[in-house]
C-alpha positions in Angstrom: -20.8 1.5 75.0 -23.3 0.8 72.2 -21.6 -0.6 69.0 -23.4 2.0 66.8 -25.1 5.3 67.5 -28.7 5.7 66.4 -28.5 9.3 67.3 -25.8 9.8 64.7 -27.3 7.7 61.9 -31.0 8.7 62.3 -32.1 10.7 59.3 -28.7 10.6 57.5 -28.8 10.3 53.7 -26.6 7.3 53.1 -25.4 6.0 49.7 -24.7 2.3 50.1 -23.1 0.5 47.1 -23.2 -3.3 46.8 -26.4 -3.6 48.8 -27.5 -6.6 46.8 -24.6 -8.7 48.1 -24.3 -10.5 51.4 -22.6 -7.9 53.5 -24.3 -5.1 51.7 -27.8 -6.5 52.4 -26.9 -6.8 56.1 -25.7 -3.2 56.0 -28.9 -2.0 54.4 -31.0 -3.8 57.0 -29.0 -2.4 59.9 -28.9 1.2 58.5 -32.6 1.2 58.0 -33.1 0.0 61.5 -30.9 2.9 62.7 -33.2 5.3 60.9 -30.9 6.2 58.0 -32.4 7.0 54.6 -30.6 4.5 52.4 -30.0 4.7 48.7 -28.5 1.5 47.2 -26.4 1.3 44.0 -25.5 -2.2 42.8 -25.8 -4.8 40.1 -28.7 -7.2 40.5 -28.0 -10.2 42.7 -25.7 -12.8 41.0 -27.4 -15.9 42.2 -30.4 -17.4 43.9 -31.1 -17.7 46.8 -29.7 -14.4 48.0 -30.2 -12.4 51.1 -31.2 -9.3 49.2 -34.4 -10.9 47.9 -35.0 -13.2 50.9 -35.0 -10.3 53.3 -36.8 -7.9 51.0 -34.0 -5.3 51.1 -35.5 -3.4 48.1 -38.2 -2.3 50.5 -35.7 -0.9 52.9 -33.4 1.0 50.4 -34.1 3.1 47.4 -32.6 0.6 45.0 -30.9 1.5 41.7 -29.3 -1.2 39.5 -26.1 0.5 38.3 -22.9 -1.0 36.9 -20.0 1.1 38.5 -17.9 0.3 35.5 -20.1 2.6 33.5 -19.0 6.2 34.5 -22.0 7.9 32.8 -24.5 5.6 34.5 -22.9 6.3 37.9 -23.0 10.0 37.4 -26.6 9.9 36.2 -27.7 7.9 39.2 -26.1 10.4 41.7 -26.8 13.7 39.9 -30.4 14.2 41.2 -29.6 13.1 44.8 -27.7 14.4 47.7 -25.9 12.3 50.3 -24.4 12.9 53.7 -22.4 9.7 53.9 -21.2 7.1 51.5 -20.3 3.4 52.3 -18.8 1.9 49.2 -19.0 -1.9 49.4 -19.7 -2.9 45.8 -16.9 -5.2 44.4 -16.0 -8.4 42.7 -15.0 -10.1 45.9 -14.1 -13.7 45.1 -10.4 -14.6 44.7 -11.0 -17.6 42.3 -13.3 -15.5 40.1 -10.5 -12.9 39.9 -8.1 -15.5 38.7 -10.7 -16.5 36.0 -11.5 -12.9 35.0 -8.6 -10.5 36.1 -9.6 -7.7 33.8 -13.2 -7.7 34.9 -12.1 -7.7 38.5 -9.8 -4.7 38.0 -12.5 -2.9 36.1 -15.1 -3.4 38.8 -12.9 -2.8 41.9 -10.4 -0.1 40.7 -12.2 1.8 37.9 -15.6 1.3 39.6 -14.3 3.0 42.7 -12.7 5.8 40.6 -16.0 6.4 38.8 -17.9 6.6 42.0 -15.4 9.0 43.6 -15.4 11.2 40.5 -19.2 11.4 40.7 -19.1 12.2 44.4 -17.1 15.3 43.8 -20.3 17.1 42.9 -22.0 16.3 46.2 -22.3 19.5 48.2 -23.5 18.1 51.5 -21.0 15.2 51.7 -19.5 14.6 55.2 -17.6 11.4 54.8 -16.8 8.5 52.5 -15.7 5.0 53.5 -14.4 2.6 50.8 -14.3 -1.0 51.9 -11.2 -2.8 50.5 -9.9 -6.1 52.1 -7.6 -7.7 54.6 -5.8 -9.0 51.5 -4.4 -5.6 50.4 -1.1 -6.3 52.1 2.1 -7.7 50.6 1.9 -11.2 52.0 5.0 -13.4 52.4 2.9 -16.1 54.3 4.7 -15.6 57.6 1.5 -15.3 59.5 2.6 -12.0 61.1 -0.5 -9.7 61.7 -0.5 -6.8 59.3 -0.8 -3.3 60.5 -2.2 -0.3 58.6 1.3 1.1 57.7 2.5 -2.2 56.2 3.3 -2.3 52.4 0.4 -3.0 50.1 0.5 -5.7 47.4 -1.2 -8.7 46.0 -0.2 -11.8 44.1 -3.7 -12.7 42.9 -5.9 -10.3 40.9 -8.4 -9.7 43.7 -5.8 -8.8 46.2 -4.0 -6.6 43.7 -7.2 -4.9 42.7 -8.0 -4.0 46.3 -4.4 -2.7 46.9 -4.7 -0.6 43.8 -8.1 0.7 45.1 -6.4 1.9 48.2 -4.0 4.0 46.1 -6.9 5.4 44.0 -8.8 6.4 47.2 -5.7 8.1 48.6 -5.2 10.1 45.4 -8.8 11.3 45.2 -8.7 12.2 48.8 -5.6 14.3 48.6 -6.4 15.8 45.2 -10.0 16.7 45.7 -11.8 15.8 48.9 -9.4 16.9 51.6 -9.5 20.5 50.3 -13.3 20.5 50.7 -13.2 19.1 54.2 -14.6 15.7 53.2 -12.8 12.8 54.9 -12.4 9.7 52.7 -11.1 6.6 54.2 -10.7 2.8 53.7 -11.7 -0.1 55.8 -9.8 -3.4 55.6 -12.1 -6.1 56.9 -11.2 -9.7 57.7 -12.9 -12.8 56.3 -16.6 -12.3 57.1 -19.1 -15.0 58.0 -22.8 -14.7 58.8 -26.2 -16.0 57.8 -27.5 -15.3 54.3 -24.2 -15.8 52.4 -25.0 -18.1 49.4 -22.1 -17.0 47.2 -19.9 -19.3 45.2 -16.5 -20.3 46.7 -17.3 -19.0 50.2 -16.5 -21.3 53.0 -19.7 -21.0 55.0 -22.0 -21.0 52.0 -20.2 -24.2 50.8 -20.6 -25.8 54.2 -24.4 -25.0 54.2 -24.9 -26.2 50.7 -23.1 -29.5 51.4 -25.0 -30.1 54.6 -28.4 -29.4 53.0 -27.5 -31.9 50.2 -26.1 -34.5 52.6 -22.6 -34.2 51.2 -19.2 -33.5 52.6 -17.9 -30.0 52.0 -14.6 -30.0 50.0 -11.7 -27.9 51.4 -8.8 -26.8 49.2 -6.6 -25.5 52.0 -7.8 -26.7 55.5 -4.5 -25.6 57.1 -4.9 -22.0 55.9 -5.6 -19.4 58.6 -7.8 -16.4 58.2 -9.0 -13.5 60.4 -12.6 -14.6 60.7 -15.2 -12.3 62.0 -19.0 -12.1 62.1 -20.7 -9.8 59.7 -22.1 -7.8 62.6 -18.7 -7.1 64.1 -17.4 -6.1 60.7 -20.3 -3.8 59.9 -20.3 -2.2 63.3 -16.6 -1.4 62.7 -17.4 0.2 59.3 -20.2 2.3 60.8 -18.1 3.5 63.6 -15.2 4.3 61.2 -17.5 6.3 58.9 -19.0 8.2 61.8 -15.5 9.1 63.0 -14.5 10.2 59.5 -17.6 12.5 59.4 -17.1 14.0 62.9 -13.4 13.8 63.8 -10.7 15.4 61.7 -8.1 13.2 63.5 -9.8 9.9 62.6 -7.5 7.4 60.9 -8.1 7.2 57.1 -7.3 3.5 57.0 -8.3 0.9 59.5 -8.2 -2.9 59.9 -11.3 -4.6 61.2 -10.9 -8.2 62.4 -10.8 -10.5 65.4 -9.8 -9.1 68.8 -6.0 -8.7 69.0 -4.2 -11.6 70.7 -6.8 -14.3 69.8 -5.8 -17.6 68.4 -5.5 -18.1 64.6 -8.4 -20.3 63.4 -7.7 -22.5 60.3 -10.2 -23.2 57.5 -10.4 -26.8 58.7 -11.2 -25.8 62.3 -13.9 -23.4 61.2 -15.4 -25.9 58.8 -15.5 -28.5 61.6 -17.4 -26.1 63.8 -19.9 -25.4 61.0 -20.4 -29.0 60.1 -20.9 -30.0 63.7 -23.5 -27.2 64.2 -25.5 -28.3 61.1 -25.1 -32.0 61.7 -23.4 -32.5 58.3 -20.8 -34.9 57.1 -17.1 -34.4 58.0 -15.3 -32.2 55.4 -13.0 -33.7 52.8 -9.6 -32.3 51.6 -9.0 -32.0 47.9 -5.7 -30.1 47.3 -5.6 -27.4 44.6 -2.0 -27.4 43.4 -2.7 -24.4 41.1 -4.0 -22.1 43.8 -2.1 -18.9 44.5 -4.1 -18.0 47.6 -2.2 -17.1 50.8 -1.8 -19.8 53.3 -1.6 -17.5 56.3 -3.3 -14.2 56.8 -3.7 -12.2 60.0 -4.4 -8.5 60.6 -3.8 -6.4 63.7 -7.0 -4.5 64.5 -5.6 -2.7 67.6 -5.6 0.7 65.9 -9.4 0.6 65.6 -9.6 0.0 69.4 -7.2 2.9 70.1 -8.8 5.3 67.7 -12.5 4.4 67.9 -12.8 2.4 71.1 -14.0 -0.4 68.9 -13.2 -4.1 68.8 -15.0 -7.2 67.7 -17.4 -8.8 70.3 -17.7 -12.3 68.9 -14.9 -14.9 68.8 -14.8 -17.5 66.0 -16.8 -20.2 67.8 -19.5 -17.6 68.7 -19.5 -16.3 65.2 -19.9 -19.8 63.7 -22.7 -20.6 66.2 -24.7 -17.5 65.3 -24.2 -18.0 61.6 -25.3 -21.6 61.6 -28.3 -20.8 63.8 -29.4 -18.3 61.1 -29.2 -21.0 58.4 -30.9 -23.6 60.5 -33.8 -21.4 61.4 -34.2 -20.0 57.9 -34.3 -23.6 56.5 -37.1 -24.3 59.1 -39.2 -21.5 57.6 -38.4 -18.4 59.6 -38.2 -15.1 57.7 -34.8 -14.0 56.7 -35.4 -10.3 57.6 -36.7 -11.2 61.0 -33.7 -13.4 61.7 -31.3 -10.6 60.7 -33.2 -8.0 62.8 -33.2 -10.3 65.8 -29.5 -10.9 65.6 -28.8 -7.2 65.1 -30.9 -6.4 68.2 -29.1 -9.1 70.3 -25.7 -7.7 69.1 -26.7 -4.2 70.0 -27.6 -5.3 73.5 -24.3 -7.1 74.2 -22.2 -5.5 76.9 
């Protein structure tokens, strides 16, 4: 079965928020390839280089620079346009940034989502809305037990808490407004995503690539920590399938986890870093403990409901995901065009059995 249906997406008017970010840029590229008419709402890219500019995503999506914290600006941007589907990915997504700026993180993630949903209430043709939250929405006691969708929400750092709060905001808007109009609104809780084109601060793969290109050793704060790693293509394919189901199937689950295939081994930060360093020929990583960190040491999610409900599961295990990721960076550094690299990896992924 194909991971994503071109027949469904072709011609759909899609509002994509956060398309100037790493995952959002990949989403815009893939949706354009599927024939969707993409409108992007986001802040300008935060750093250079960035995949949005490298891949010329502004040529693939009708781009509007809008701060979701500004309710009037969001309403103005949407008022003259109609959408069939919404994929809301815009967020302040870095845990350490959330610790430095908790109020800004809550404003962007919680109130930004509320402003968007409020503006979407005026959309007459809307079929489905998917809000991307995080695998970190769960109340985590560091036991390593995989979280299921019905587990309690929580968050001890501001990023995690903001995403758990976003889940509640989405549920309240869905029950108060959208359900009565027949518009399904759901949330997707994705694992830790890796892939080519991520140059963000405090992201493991981006740090590995920067260190390797400078001939330095990447520094790890918690090499023993485990995360549900998945390639960006697996994650986005899950999001697309979930949004399609929300738009076409009244029984589709409103909240779904997306992560590695159930039953796979937990992969630590150190193990993933070793794979990345080896692929790039970089220096071995170095451990510098951060005694003030409040990040969870163990995190795992159970993605079996996505398989049961959508017939969807990730296709790439962690070593494959790392190999594909590092191949992107290696070839991009050798002069290959970022857009062509993304499109080639998407095409190969679509062709996998």
